C-alpha positions as CSV (number, residue, x, y, z in Angstrom):
1,M,23.6,68.5,43.8
2,K,24.1,64.8,44.5
3,M,20.6,64.5,45.9
4,F,19.2,66.2,42.8
5,I,21.1,63.7,40.5
6,A,19.9,60.7,42.5
7,A,16.3,62.0,42.3
8,M,16.6,62.4,38.6
9,L,17.9,58.8,38.1
10,L,15.1,57.4,40.3
11,A,12.5,59.3,38.2
12,I,14.0,57.9,34.9
13,S,14.1,54.4,36.3
14,L,10.4,54.6,37.4
15,A,9.4,55.9,33.9
16,V,11.2,53.1,32.1
17,C,9.5,50.5,34.4
18,A,6.1,52.1,33.8
19,T,6.7,52.1,30.0
20,A,7.8,48.4,30.0
21,G,4.7,47.4,32.0
22,A,2.4,49.2,29.5
23,Q,3.8,47.2,26.5
24,T,1.5,44.5,25.1
25,P,2.6,41.1,26.4
26,S,3.9,38.5,23.8
27,P,1.1,36.2,22.7
28,V,1.2,32.7,24.1
29,P,1.7,30.2,21.2
30,E,-1.5,28.5,20.2
31,Q,-1.6,24.8,21.3
32,Q,-0.8,22.5,18.4
33,R,-3.7,20.2,17.5
34,P,-2.7,16.5,17.8
35,I,-2.4,14.7,14.5
36,S,-5.1,12.1,13.7
37,A,-3.4,9.8,11.2
38,S,-4.3,6.3,10.0
39,K,-2.4,3.5,8.2
40,I,-2.9,1.2,5.2
41,I,-0.8,-2.0,4.8
42,L,-0.5,-3.8,1.5
43,V,-0.1,-7.6,1.8
44,G,0.3,-9.9,-1.2
45,D,2.5,-11.0,-4.1
46,S,4.4,-9.3,-7.0
47,T,1.3,-7.9,-8.6
48,T,1.0,-5.6,-5.5
49,A,4.7,-5.4,-4.6
50,V,7.2,-2.6,-5.2
51,V,8.6,-3.9,-8.5
52,G,5.9,-5.3,-10.7
53,G,2.7,-4.4,-8.9
54,W,0.2,-1.6,-8.5
55,G,1.3,-0.9,-4.9
56,P,4.1,1.6,-5.6
57,S,1.9,3.9,-7.6
58,F,-0.9,3.6,-5.0
59,C,1.3,4.6,-2.1
60,A,3.1,7.3,-4.0
61,Q,0.2,9.0,-5.7
62,H,-3.1,8.1,-4.1
63,V,-2.8,8.7,-0.3
64,T,-2.6,11.9,1.7
65,S,0.0,12.5,4.4
66,F,-2.6,11.5,7.0
67,L,-2.6,7.9,5.7
68,A,0.7,6.1,6.1
69,C,1.0,3.5,3.3
70,V,3.2,0.5,4.0
71,N,3.8,-2.0,1.1
72,L,4.7,-5.4,2.5
73,A,3.8,-7.4,-0.6
74,R,6.6,-9.6,-1.9
75,G,7.1,-11.2,-5.3
76,G,6.6,-15.0,-5.6
77,R,4.6,-15.4,-2.4
78,S,1.4,-17.4,-2.0
79,S,-1.1,-17.3,0.8
80,S,1.0,-20.1,2.4
81,S,4.6,-19.1,1.8
82,Y,4.0,-15.4,2.8
83,R,3.1,-16.7,6.3
84,A,5.8,-19.4,6.4
85,E,8.7,-17.1,5.7
86,G,7.7,-14.6,8.5
87,S,6.3,-11.8,6.3
88,W,2.9,-12.0,7.9
89,D,4.5,-11.6,11.3
90,L,6.0,-8.3,10.1
91,A,2.6,-7.2,8.9
92,L,1.0,-8.0,12.3
93,S,3.7,-5.9,14.0
94,E,2.8,-3.0,11.7
95,M,-0.9,-3.4,12.6
96,R,-0.1,-3.2,16.3
97,T,2.0,0.0,16.1
98,P,0.5,2.5,18.5
99,G,-0.5,6.1,17.6
100,F,-2.6,5.4,14.5
101,R,-6.4,6.1,14.7
102,R,-7.3,3.2,12.3
103,T,-5.4,0.7,10.3
104,W,-6.6,-1.1,7.2
105,V,-5.0,-4.1,5.6
106,L,-5.4,-4.9,1.9
107,I,-4.8,-8.6,1.3
108,Q,-4.4,-10.0,-2.3
109,F,-3.2,-13.5,-3.1
110,G,-3.9,-16.1,-5.8
111,H,-1.2,-16.0,-8.5
112,N,1.3,-18.2,-6.7
113,D,-1.3,-20.4,-5.1
114,Q,-2.0,-21.9,-8.5
115,P,-0.7,-25.4,-9.3
116,G,2.9,-25.8,-10.6
117,K,4.5,-23.5,-8.0
118,P,6.7,-25.9,-5.8
119,G,6.7,-24.9,-2.2
120,R,4.0,-22.3,-2.7
121,S,0.9,-23.9,-4.4
122,T,-2.1,-24.4,-2.2
123,D,-5.2,-26.6,-2.7
124,L,-8.0,-24.4,-4.0
125,A,-10.8,-26.3,-2.3
126,T,-9.2,-26.6,1.1
127,E,-6.0,-24.7,1.9
128,F,-6.5,-21.5,0.0
129,P,-9.8,-20.4,1.5
130,V,-8.7,-21.5,5.0
131,N,-5.5,-19.3,4.6
132,I,-7.5,-16.3,3.5
133,R,-10.0,-16.6,6.3
134,R,-7.1,-16.9,8.8
135,Y,-5.6,-13.6,7.4
136,V,-9.0,-12.0,8.0
137,D,-9.3,-13.3,11.6
138,E,-5.8,-12.4,12.6
139,T,-6.0,-8.9,11.1
140,R,-9.1,-8.2,13.3
141,A,-7.5,-9.8,16.3
142,A,-4.6,-7.3,15.9
143,G,-7.0,-4.4,16.0
144,A,-6.9,-3.7,12.2
145,E,-9.5,-3.8,9.5
146,P,-9.1,-6.3,6.6
147,I,-10.1,-5.7,3.0
148,L,-9.9,-8.6,0.6
149,L,-8.8,-8.2,-3.0
150,T,-9.3,-10.7,-5.7
151,P,-6.1,-11.3,-7.8
152,L,-5.2,-8.9,-10.6
153,T,-5.9,-10.5,-13.9
154,R,-3.2,-11.7,-16.2
155,R,-3.3,-10.2,-19.7
156,A,-3.1,-13.4,-21.8
157,F,-5.5,-13.7,-24.8
158,A,-6.6,-16.5,-27.1
159,N,-8.4,-15.6,-30.3
160,G,-9.1,-12.2,-28.9
161,V,-10.6,-13.4,-25.6
162,L,-8.9,-12.8,-22.3
163,Q,-7.9,-16.0,-20.5
164,N,-8.7,-15.2,-16.9
165,D,-7.2,-18.3,-15.3
166,L,-7.4,-16.7,-11.9
167,E,-11.2,-16.6,-11.8
168,P,-11.5,-19.7,-9.5
169,W,-9.2,-18.2,-6.9
170,A,-11.1,-14.9,-7.2
171,E,-14.4,-16.8,-6.5
172,A,-12.9,-18.5,-3.5
173,I,-12.0,-15.0,-2.1
174,R,-15.5,-13.7,-2.8
175,R,-17.0,-16.5,-0.7
176,V,-14.6,-15.9,2.2
177,A,-15.5,-12.2,2.1
178,A,-19.2,-12.9,2.2
179,E,-18.8,-15.5,5.0
180,T,-16.7,-13.2,7.2
181,N,-18.5,-10.0,6.3
182,T,-15.2,-8.5,5.0
183,P,-15.2,-5.6,2.5
184,L,-14.3,-7.0,-1.0
185,L,-12.4,-5.2,-3.7
186,D,-13.1,-7.4,-6.7
187,L,-9.9,-6.4,-8.6
188,N,-10.0,-9.6,-10.7
189,A,-13.4,-8.7,-12.2
190,L,-12.6,-5.0,-12.7
191,S,-9.2,-5.6,-14.2
192,A,-10.4,-8.5,-16.5
193,A,-13.2,-6.3,-17.9
194,A,-10.8,-3.4,-18.5
195,V,-8.1,-5.6,-20.2
196,Q,-10.7,-7.4,-22.3
197,E,-12.1,-4.1,-23.5
198,M,-8.7,-2.7,-24.5
199,G,-7.5,-5.9,-26.1
200,E,-4.2,-7.8,-26.3
201,E,-2.1,-5.2,-28.1
202,A,-3.1,-2.2,-26.1
203,S,-2.8,-4.0,-22.8
204,S,0.8,-5.0,-23.7
205,R,1.9,-1.5,-22.8
206,F,1.2,-2.3,-19.1
207,A,4.2,-4.7,-19.0
208,Q,7.6,-3.7,-17.5
209,L,9.3,-3.8,-21.0
210,P,8.0,-3.7,-24.6
211,P,7.2,-7.0,-26.3
212,G,10.3,-8.8,-27.6
213,S,12.6,-7.1,-25.1
214,A,15.3,-9.2,-23.5
215,P,15.1,-9.4,-19.7
216,V,17.3,-7.1,-17.7
217,G,18.5,-6.9,-14.1
218,A,20.6,-10.0,-13.6
219,P,22.7,-9.9,-10.4
220,I,26.1,-8.2,-10.8
221,Q,29.1,-10.4,-10.3
222,T,32.1,-8.7,-8.7
223,E,35.3,-9.9,-7.1
224,S,36.0,-6.6,-5.3
225,E,34.8,-5.5,-2.0
226,D,32.3,-3.1,-3.6
227,R,28.6,-3.7,-2.8
228,P,26.6,-2.7,-5.8
229,F,23.0,-1.4,-5.6
230,A,20.2,-3.9,-6.1
231,R,18.9,-4.1,-9.6
232,A,15.2,-4.4,-10.5
233,R,14.6,-7.5,-12.6
234,L,12.4,-6.5,-15.5
235,S,10.9,-8.4,-18.4
236,F,8.0,-8.5,-20.8
237,D,5.3,-10.8,-19.5
238,R,1.5,-10.6,-19.2
239,T,1.4,-10.7,-15.4
240,H,3.6,-8.0,-13.9
241,L,3.3,-4.2,-14.3
242,G,5.5,-1.4,-15.5
243,R,4.9,2.2,-14.5
244,E,2.0,2.7,-16.9
245,G,0.3,-0.5,-15.7
246,A,0.9,0.3,-12.1
247,S,-0.6,3.7,-12.5
248,F,-3.6,2.4,-14.4
249,F,-4.5,-0.3,-11.8
250,A,-3.6,1.9,-8.8
251,D,-6.2,4.3,-10.1
252,M,-8.7,1.4,-10.3
253,V,-7.9,0.3,-6.8
254,T,-8.3,3.8,-5.4
255,R,-11.7,4.4,-7.0
256,E,-13.1,1.1,-5.8
257,L,-11.6,1.4,-2.4
258,G,-13.3,4.8,-1.9
259,R,-16.6,3.1,-2.8
260,I,-16.3,0.0,-0.5
261,A,-14.6,1.8,2.4
262,P,-16.1,5.3,2.6
263,D,-14.2,6.1,5.8
264,L,-11.0,5.9,3.8
265,R,-12.2,8.3,1.0
266,P,-11.1,11.6,2.7
267,M,-7.5,10.2,2.8
268,L,-7.4,8.9,-0.8
269,I,-6.5,11.0,-3.8
270,E,-8.4,9.9,-6.9
């Protein structure tokens, strides 16, 4: 009897093993395809920066997840002071970050290089073009690809005519772009034409606040240990951009960028 039971158990065990062996093996997970991502770095002044410029809308609305967008523009900086304070060193570090297939650097200066800006102004005939050329050369030396932008126009009018006082700085950038064979996004010409067409009243809506508004965003004074959040300083002027202005000119930058840098186009959202 015992031998019979043992034989039965052995038969059952063999049957279970045979059934298990006949089952379809679990599929091996398919190998993940390595990501191929690129980067775009924005360098410049407040008309590109996070508060007051077109850059925030560009990074938020106009790039795919395969194009990292880093806005390193800062308000009040010129082609000289941006370098002197160390901001350019940070940009160079971003360019050298490994893992990205390609890195483009958009460079836009001019507003604070104009006369009357203590500690920031540069000489238009000598310093400014030299500074712009140096940005181009050092971008390439870091393994990135420079794109020069002429400065966004101000929206000031006289007798119905736009006063594009940044045209001389735009022309200096155009010359550097031609001499260094650097892609040029002529934002000054494009924005000036658009603002002139819409006129002074219509272009006023691009400001941070409506005409006649009191400035807001003064620093908060506190005697406690609390650390308040930073506050955006907003005002009505004819240089800086609110959300509508940022969106309008980010659209403009995106369309033109796709034209002058076709390799970027698949990663841009028009």
